[in-house]
N, C-alpha and C positions, 0 to 999 in steps of 0.2 A: 519704668514703676509698675507693677500688678496695683491692674482697678481696685480698690477694697470693695468685697460684696457683703448685701445684708445678713444680720442673726436671719432674718426670717425666711431666706434663701437655704437657712441650714436646718429645717425642719427635714426629716426625713418621711418615707414611705414603707411601710411595710408590705404594704398592696406591689410596689412595683419591685422592690425585692423580690418577691414572691413570683411575679410576673416576669423579672428578668434572669430571673434562675431556668423558668422555661423553656424562655428562647435556649438558656444553653442546653438546657436538655435535649431540645431537638437539634438543634449543631450540632450536639457532639455523638449525632447515633443514640444516646440509650434508649430513648424512645419516639417510635416515628409516627405514635396519632394520642396524642393529648387529650382527653376532656377537663376542660376547664368548667370547676365547678369553683371556682371561687369570684368570680363577677357577678354580682345583682342584677341584670341586666335580660330582662326579655330573649327569646332564642328567635325572635319572629321581627317581624317587621309595622311601621305601622300600617291598620289598620288601611282596604282598597277604596274605601269608599272616603276616606281623607285625604288619600293620594290625589284619589278625580275632584276633589275640592278643591286643592290646589290647583289645578292644572285648569280648572272653570273660572276660577277668581284669577289668576295669572295671566289670561286672556284678557282682562276691563279694569287693570291699575297694574300700577309701576315696581307696587312694591317697594316702596319707598320709606322713609325712617314716619313711626305712627308717633304715635305721644307717645311719653313717656313710661304713661302707668300699661300702655299697651291698647289696640285696640278694642272700642267700646261691641263690637261684636264678639271677641270672644269673650270679655268681662261680661256683659250681660249674657251669655250661656254661661256659665262660672255662675252666675248666681242667682240659674234654673236651676240648675244642678243642684244647688244645696237647700231651694227651695222643693225639687222633684223626691230625692234622693233621700233629708234630712225633717223635712220637714219647719227648714229654718230660713227667715226672710233676712235676707243682707243686699245691703245698697252694694251698688259694683262700682260708687266711686272708692269704695272703702278695697276691692279689688286691685292689684298689684302686678304685671305679669310677669317674671323674671326670668335668667336662662338657667332653666331649670331650680328643684328644690336648693341645688348645692349657691345657685347665686342667689337665691331670698334670703339665704343666713348671711353668707359676704352682706348684703344689705342689710342686713337685720343686727349684725356684729356692729357693722359703721354706722350706720346712720341711728340707733338708738341708747347707743352705751359707747364712754370713756375708756382708756387705759387704767389700769388698772379695777375693774370695775369686775365683780365675780356670777360666772352664770357656772351654776351644780348642770350636773350633766349624771346620771343615773347608769352606771357599769352592769352590763355590758352598752360601748355603745357604739355610733359608728363615727367609727376615728377620724372622719375631716371634720368634727364640728371641734374636736380637741385640737388641730393643728391649726384649725384657723383661728381661734380667737388665740391662742400663743401667738400667732406672723401680726395678731389686730393687739396686740400688748393685754388683754385681757384674763381673766386669772378664773381660770378652770376648776372649779369646787365638785371632786372624786367623790360619785355619790355608791358605794359598792350596792347592792343589793341582790335576793337570796332568792334562789332555786323554787322555796316552797312559795314563794310570791308570784315565781313565772318570771321572773326576773321584771319587775316592775318595782318601782318605789314607792314607796309607802311611804304616808306620814311619820311612823318610828324611824323608818330610816332616815327622814330629815331632822326631825328631832336628835339623832342621838349621832348625826356626822360629827357635832360639836365646828360647825364654821358657821354664819350668816351669810346670805348673801342675794343677789340683783333677781333675775332671777332661772330659768328651772327649764331644760326640752324634756320635752316627754316626747315620746314616740310608741303610736299604738297605733294598728303591729308596731312589732317593734325591726328592728337591728342590728344586734343578728339572732337573735330568737326568735323570730313572728311572732311573741307572746303576745295579748289581749289583755288592757284595762278594762272591766266592764264598766258599764256605764255608772253603775254608782260610784267605782272607785276613781271614775274619770270628775265627775261634778265637786265629792269629798276634796278633793286632792285641787282643784281652783279654786273653792270655798275658803281650803285652811290659807294660799299662797294669797287670797285675793287679801285677807284677813292680817296675814304679816307681811303685805307692800312686796311679795315676790311677782314678776314677772311671769306666765303662762307665755314659753313657746311650744305650741303644740304639734309637730313630723306629721302632717297625715296622710305620707306618701304613698303609703300601702293601703288604704283605704281600694274599698276594691276587691281585693283578696285575700279573702275569710271564706273559710272551709265547716263553718257546723251555722245552719241558719238562724238559729235558737242566740249566737253569740253575734250582737251589733257593735257594726263599730264605729261608732257615738263619734260627731264632727265636738269637739269643746266648744263653738260657734253655739251650742243648745242651751249650755247652761252660761254664758257672759260673751258680751261685745270687747273687756279688755280684757281680750287673747288676743295672740297673735298666732295664725295657721298658716303653713305650709303644705304646700302639695306640689305634683308632679307629675307629667306624661309621661313622663319616664318607666312604671313599673305596670301599673293593671292599663293604662291607657298602648300601654305598646309600641312607643317612641322617641325609645334611650337618646340615638345621636339629632333630635332637633332640635333639645335643650331646650327645652321651654318649662316654664314650670309659675304658680303664682303663690302669692297670699292675701288674708283675707289679714288688713289691718285693723286697730284701733281708729278714731274718724284721727282724734286730737296728734297722729304720727304720721298720718300720711303725707302728708307735708315734709317730711324730714326723711324719707325715704326717697320724696321724686328731688330733693335736689341731691339726694348723694347718685343716685342714677341718673340727674343727667349732666354729672356733672364726669360721670364718670364713663357712660356706653352712649351715651345722649337717646338711644331705645331702643327696646328688645328688636327681635328678629322677626321680621312682616312676615317672610313663609314658612314658620315654624308657625306664629299662631293663628295663622287660616288652616293649615295639619291640626293642630288641638282643637280647634272647635268644632270641629269635622270630628273628633276622633268620641265627643260626648254620640251620637246619634248611630255607635258601631257598636251596640252591646252586644251582638248576639254573637262578632268574629272575638270579641275580649276575652265575652264570656264564658267560651270553648279551650279561648288560654285557660282558665282560673280551673280548668276541667281537668287539665295538663296537669295543672302545677300540685291539683289534690292528688292524683294517682299518683303522683313522682311524692310525693309526702310519705304518701302510705305504703310506699316496695322500702320509701328512706330510713322512716320509724319502727317498719317490718324488720327490715336486715342485716339494717348497720353495728343496731345493738348486739346481733350476734359474732361481728368483728371489732368488739371491746369499744364502739363510740355508745358513750351510754353518758344517762345521767340529764339526756335531752330533754328539757322540756316540750309539750304537745306543742310545738306551731298551729296557733290558730288560725294566722294569714303569713301575709310576707310568702318566701320563698327560700326561707334559711332552714337549717337545722346542722343546730348547735350542740353541739355534745361534748363531754370529756371525754382524753383516748388512755383506756385503760392500762395502767403500767405507765404510761411514758412518766420519767424523771425529768425532764430538761424541757427544753423552751420551743415553744409550739413550732416555732416558725424551721428552727430547722428537723424537725417530723414533718412539716410541710413536705421541704424541700427533699425528705431520702423515702417520703413517699411517692413525690412525682416519680422518682427516679428508678425507683422502684417499681410504680404501676402506672404510670402517664395523667395518672388524677390531681386536679393538681386545685387544692381547698387554700382558703384564706385560715393565717393564721389566729388564735383565739387573742395573744397577744397583743395581737391592733386593736382590738374590740376594748381590752380592759389590760391595763397595765400592772393593776393588782392582783389580780386572782382567772386572767384567760391562760396561764403561759402555759395548764392543760388542757387547751381547750382548740377544737378546730370547727369552720363555720366552713357546713356548702349547700354550694345556691343550687336550688334542685329545678331551676326554671328553662331547660334544655329540656330537651324532647326526652320521650319517655323511652324507645328502646336506650339514647346513650345516658340516661340514671341506672338501665338495669346491665349495663356493659363496664361499668361502673362498678358496680356494686358486686359484679360476680371478677372487677378486678383484684378488688378490696378482698372480698372475703377470699380470695386464692394466696394473697398474700399475706394478712394478717393469723 
């Protein structure tokens, strides 16, 4: 008798479909040199000083289980980061170390919401939010946004959606667009949500990767202690494979999250936490990566519209170019497959980020080397 499988395992991954097709293209010999602009990860490893810090620490510690909320060493360093970078005082007891930002929203959805509760997702958005909610029995409320608002949600968008919900996920800088909310816009949104009993979940994973010194990425903690903030060492800190992130929690929910985490996995990864704590002291190296992202951003914004990738918001941060494909009549997943077969350039399908309006869009990640970005532009220009 076949084993019956859960419906949770039936949630498909469009990102994996793109990656699988890339492997098929390589195996077939259609392309021998793929340029992967589909995955949002830095092309550089963890900072050298952070790796050395782990070696030094391991000489005098067995790296065993840590407290379920994380090592005090790392939590205190994160609290210092909020004071230094934002002028915000955060009690380390409100900080919870997680398996990347992905682990943070898994714990959030499990620990703070029951099946059937509604969480708003401004579109386009990171697709794992949606899929994780569906697997946990939560109800996503898809909230379309507008290009003229840089694909960031407004109060008008919320009031026009026609649904009530328990929480909203904000991401600034955003994925897939790289757009940001101004500090005033963020404060206005938080005030509105508090007045309407809507919990604010602020995913700040791309903080540190911004390009205009006059446009500040403000933390939601600057305006309220009753918001939930997520972050990670996978983007600015260039340590994605170490799977280390954190949350800053409202004080009254810390116990809920600890109960879920303790029963799920005992404690976060000890070596990753040592590397993460040292990353804060590697700003010179990390800021060089941001300078490269800025050069890549300028290259794509200048050249890709010439090849039919249009109507992209100017990315204020992160490392993504989210563009409409001029003349695309069918779904963007098929377009991405055809593009990689013809050029070896792999991009993410817009349909993955926006099931309502994303079928004519693609997302390019420009976190690679500038030389590879130039080669990608050359191939796309020759093809389009």
